[in-house]
C-alpha positions as CSV (number, residue, x, y, z in Angstrom):
1,M,-91.9,30.7,-1.3
2,T,-91.1,34.0,0.7
3,K,-91.3,37.5,-0.7
4,K,-87.2,37.1,1.0
5,T,-85.7,39.0,-2.6
6,G,-83.9,35.5,-4.5
7,F,-85.4,32.6,-2.4
8,F,-85.1,30.0,-5.2
9,K,-82.4,31.5,-6.0
10,R,-80.9,30.6,-2.5
11,L,-82.5,27.1,-2.6
12,K,-80.9,26.6,-6.6
13,A,-77.6,27.8,-5.4
14,L,-77.2,25.1,-3.0
15,E,-74.9,22.2,-3.9
16,L,-76.9,18.9,-5.0
17,P,-77.2,16.7,-2.1
18,Q,-79.0,20.0,0.1
19,K,-80.8,20.4,-2.6
20,K,-81.9,16.7,-2.0
21,L,-81.8,17.2,1.5
22,F,-84.1,20.5,1.5
23,A,-86.9,18.6,-0.9
24,I,-86.9,14.7,1.6
25,A,-87.3,17.0,4.4
26,L,-91.2,19.3,2.6
27,C,-92.1,15.0,1.3
28,Q,-92.3,14.1,5.1
29,R,-93.6,16.9,6.3
30,M,-96.6,16.2,3.4
31,L,-96.6,12.8,4.7
32,P,-99.9,13.2,7.4
33,N,-102.0,14.5,3.9
34,Y,-101.2,11.2,2.6
35,Q,-101.7,9.2,5.8
36,L,-105.2,10.9,7.1
37,F,-106.7,10.4,3.6
38,S,-105.4,7.0,3.4
39,E,-107.4,6.0,7.1
40,V,-110.4,8.0,5.9
41,C,-111.0,6.6,2.9
42,E,-109.2,3.7,3.3
43,F,-107.5,4.1,0.2
44,G,-103.6,3.1,-0.7
45,D,-100.8,1.8,1.6
46,P,-98.8,4.8,3.8
47,A,-96.0,2.3,5.0
48,V,-95.1,2.9,0.9
49,L,-94.9,6.2,1.3
50,S,-93.2,6.0,4.7
51,T,-90.1,2.9,3.2
52,V,-89.5,5.7,0.1
53,L,-88.8,8.5,2.8
54,E,-86.5,6.3,5.3
55,L,-84.8,5.3,2.4
56,L,-84.2,8.9,1.0
57,W,-83.0,9.9,4.3
58,Q,-80.9,7.3,4.5
59,S,-79.2,7.6,1.8
60,Q,-78.1,11.1,2.2
61,Y,-75.6,9.8,4.2
62,D,-74.9,6.2,3.9
63,N,-73.2,6.4,0.9
64,K,-73.3,2.6,0.8
65,L,-77.3,2.1,0.2
66,K,-78.6,1.4,-3.2
67,F,-82.2,0.9,-3.3
68,N,-84.2,0.2,-7.1
69,I,-86.1,3.4,-8.3
70,D,-88.2,2.1,-10.5
71,V,-89.7,-0.6,-8.1
72,H,-90.2,2.1,-5.4
73,L,-91.3,4.1,-8.1
74,Q,-93.7,1.8,-9.3
75,R,-95.2,1.1,-6.0
76,L,-95.9,5.1,-5.6
77,E,-98.0,4.5,-8.6
78,D,-100.1,1.7,-7.1
79,N,-100.8,4.3,-4.4
80,T,-101.4,7.3,-5.8
81,P,-104.7,8.0,-5.2
82,E,-107.8,9.4,-8.8
83,P,-108.7,12.8,-8.1
84,A,-112.2,11.5,-9.7
85,D,-112.6,8.2,-7.8
86,F,-113.2,10.4,-4.6
87,D,-116.1,12.6,-3.6
88,T,-114.0,14.1,-1.0
89,Y,-110.9,17.4,-0.8
90,G,-109.1,15.3,1.1
91,V,-107.8,13.1,-2.1
92,Y,-105.5,16.1,-3.7
93,P,-103.4,16.9,-0.8
94,A,-102.9,13.6,-1.2
95,M,-101.9,12.7,-4.1
96,D,-99.6,16.0,-4.2
97,A,-97.5,14.2,-1.1
98,V,-97.6,11.4,-3.5
99,V,-96.2,13.1,-6.5
100,A,-93.7,14.9,-4.5
101,L,-92.2,11.7,-3.9
102,S,-92.0,10.5,-7.3
103,T,-90.8,14.0,-8.3
104,L,-88.1,13.8,-6.1
105,L,-87.0,9.9,-6.8
106,G,-87.4,10.5,-10.7
107,A,-85.2,14.4,-9.9
108,I,-82.6,12.3,-8.2
109,Q,-82.8,9.1,-10.5
110,T,-82.3,11.8,-13.6
111,N,-79.9,14.1,-11.4
112,L,-83.3,16.7,-12.6
113,E,-82.0,19.4,-10.0
114,E,-84.9,21.6,-11.0
115,D,-87.4,18.8,-10.7
116,I,-85.9,18.8,-6.8
117,T,-86.4,22.1,-5.9
118,N,-90.0,22.3,-7.6
119,I,-90.8,20.1,-4.8
120,S,-90.6,23.5,-3.1
121,K,-93.4,24.8,-5.2
122,L,-95.6,21.7,-4.7
123,S,-95.5,21.7,-0.6
124,S,-97.3,25.8,-1.2
125,S,-99.1,25.4,-4.8
126,T,-100.9,22.5,-1.8
127,V,-101.6,24.8,0.8
128,A,-102.5,27.7,-1.4
129,N,-105.3,25.1,-3.1
130,Y,-106.1,24.3,0.7
131,I,-107.0,27.2,1.5
132,E,-108.4,28.5,-1.7
133,T,-111.2,24.9,-0.3
134,I,-112.1,26.1,2.7
135,S,-112.2,30.1,2.5
136,D,-115.4,31.3,1.4
137,V,-114.0,34.8,-0.7
138,D,-115.8,35.1,-4.1
139,L,-112.3,36.5,-5.5
140,T,-111.1,36.3,-9.0
141,D,-107.7,35.7,-10.1
142,D,-105.2,38.6,-8.9
143,A,-107.4,39.2,-5.6
144,L,-107.5,35.4,-4.6
145,D,-103.7,35.5,-5.1
146,D,-103.2,38.3,-2.5
147,Y,-105.6,36.7,-0.7
148,V,-104.3,33.5,-0.7
149,F,-100.3,35.0,-0.2
150,A,-101.6,36.8,2.7
151,H,-103.2,34.0,4.6
152,E,-101.6,32.3,7.3
153,V,-101.6,29.5,6.6
154,M,-99.5,30.3,3.4
155,E,-98.0,32.7,5.7
156,E,-97.0,29.8,8.4
157,E,-95.4,27.8,4.6
158,R,-93.5,30.9,3.5
159,A,-91.6,30.8,7.4
160,L,-90.7,27.1,7.1
161,Q,-89.6,26.7,4.0
162,N,-87.3,30.0,5.0
163,T,-86.2,28.7,8.0
164,L,-85.5,24.7,7.0
165,L,-83.4,26.5,3.7
166,E,-81.6,28.4,6.4
167,I,-81.2,26.2,8.7
168,I,-79.5,23.6,5.4
169,E,-77.7,26.9,4.2
170,E,-75.6,27.2,7.6
171,N,-75.0,23.3,7.5
172,P,-73.5,23.0,4.7
173,K,-71.9,19.7,5.5
174,I,-74.5,16.9,5.7
175,T,-73.4,14.7,8.4
176,A,-75.7,12.0,10.1
177,E,-76.7,13.7,12.6
178,F,-77.3,16.5,10.8
179,V,-79.5,14.6,8.3
180,K,-80.9,12.8,11.3
181,G,-81.6,15.6,13.9
182,L,-83.4,17.3,10.6
183,R,-85.7,14.3,10.2
184,K,-86.5,13.9,13.9
185,D,-88.2,17.3,14.1
186,I,-90.2,17.2,11.8
187,I,-91.7,14.2,12.3
188,E,-91.7,15.4,16.5
189,A,-93.7,18.4,15.0
190,G,-96.0,15.7,13.5
191,V,-98.0,19.0,11.5
192,S,-98.1,18.9,7.6
193,N,-98.3,22.1,5.3
194,I,-102.0,21.8,5.6
195,G,-102.1,21.8,9.6
196,I,-102.7,17.8,9.9
197,S,-101.9,15.5,11.8
198,V,-101.8,11.8,12.3
199,A,-101.9,10.4,16.2
């Protein structure tokens, strides 16, 4: 999400494989949110999410790779936390991480390109909710929106999404080397969209 004219126009202008790659990268970045929640609250299995991500990354350059999306959607559903069951904020970004992956898998299955690009909004929404949770400000509606939009964590999110979009725009030919390099960079950065890192 960015104020730069036409971010979503540019995102929607990408070819389908590029859109998928953009969404996969954002889902990878949300994974630590789930991993930390799972560790602290002893819920779910982060390996289920990691496996889906590995398959998605690999499917970007390995046309022979086949996997049963329905099976993985069911596994993700089984590992989705219910906010009402937990008295901790961490359940929300953890849930968002699973929802993002489930949305992406469903969109790939049905070729719904809009749902693929909506992963961008979902990641930004996680950040917005995080800012509202940690901020000790009593603002309403427009004033709160302005505060959230100007917050450094949101600025970092917008900057990262914009950089990611530029990298993908500049590399229209999706090669195995490019995909592996992008995945390595995100995993090595080790920080989620809300600054969570899991050692």
